[in-house]
N, C-alpha and C positions, 0 to 999 in steps of 0.2 A: 262382449256384445250384448249379453243380457242386461248388464248394468246400465248401459246407455238408455235402453228401452224403458227402464223403470223410473228414471229421474223425472221429477215433476209432481204434479198433483193428480190424485185419483179419488174416486168416490166408490163406496161399496154399493153395488146395485142390488145384491141379495146375498143371503147366507143360507146354505142348505145343510141339513144333517141327514145322513143316510145310515140306516141300520143294516148290517149284514149278519146273517145267521149261517154258520158253517160255510162261509164264502159266498152265500147267495143273498143278493139284495132283497130285503123284505119291504122296506118303505123309506120314503124320503119326505122330510118336512122342510118347508121353506119359510124364511122370514125376511121381509124386506124393510118394512116401515121404520123399524127401530133404528136402522143405520143410515137412513136417508140424509141426515144432517152431517154425518162424519165425513171429513175429507182428510186424506193422507197425503202428506207432502214428503216425498223422498228426496233428500238433499245429497249433493255429491260428496259432502264430507262424512257421509255415513250416518247422519242423524235422521230421525223420522219425526215429523210433527203431525200429530193427530188433533184436528180441531174438534171442539166439542167434548174433548176428554181432558181431564186435568193433565197438563203437559208435563209428564214425568220424563226424565231423560231416557229416550228410547233410541236405539240404534238399529240399523239394518245392514245386512250384507248377503251376498249370494255366494254360496259355496257348494260345490258338487251338485248343482242343479236344485239346490234348496234355497229358499228365502228364510233367513234367520233373523227374527226380531228379538231384541234383548232389552230388558229394563233392569233396574237394580235388583229386583227380586228373582226374576226367572228368564228363561230363554225358550223361544218357540221356534221349531224348525218346520216349515211348511214345504211340501212338494210343490214345485211350479208345474202346473198342468198345462198352462197356456200363458204365453207372454207375447202379445202383439202390440202394435202401436197404440191401440185404443182399448184393449181389453186384456185382463190378466185374471187367471183363476189359480188360487192357492188352496191346497188341501192338507189336512192334518188328521191324524188318528186321535180322536177325543178320548176314546175309551176302548179297552179290550179286556174281555173277561170270559171265563168259562162257567157254565152253570148247567147242571143236570145233563152233563155230557155234550152240551152244545157250546160252540164257540161264537161269541158275540163280538162284533166290531162296529164302532160308531165312528163314521168319518165326517168331519166338517169341511165344508168348502166355502171360500169367500170369493165372490165374483166382483171384480173391480172394473170400472169404466173410467175413461179419461174425461175430465171436465171439458 
């Protein structure tokens, strides 16, 4: 049922990066403009076309509540935080490390809207 909702074309409305220290959110940064021209087309054959990006062979699938993007070099597994008819939010842990007895976690989120 997830799968049907994803098919078609999406745009990224914004990307946010949130820093957590010891599980507590400390700050969030948002960037929007850079991604305004990108459109993502999810095709039923499992391929993903990203306009404005050199079109390498990228695939997508949904598994265990995660959206998995794959290109020849690497694989990214995003948590699906929201998937509605016209909005989708994907989240991924960008970085996790310990320093000076503190635990740091940086979480990136991509906000998509339907064209």
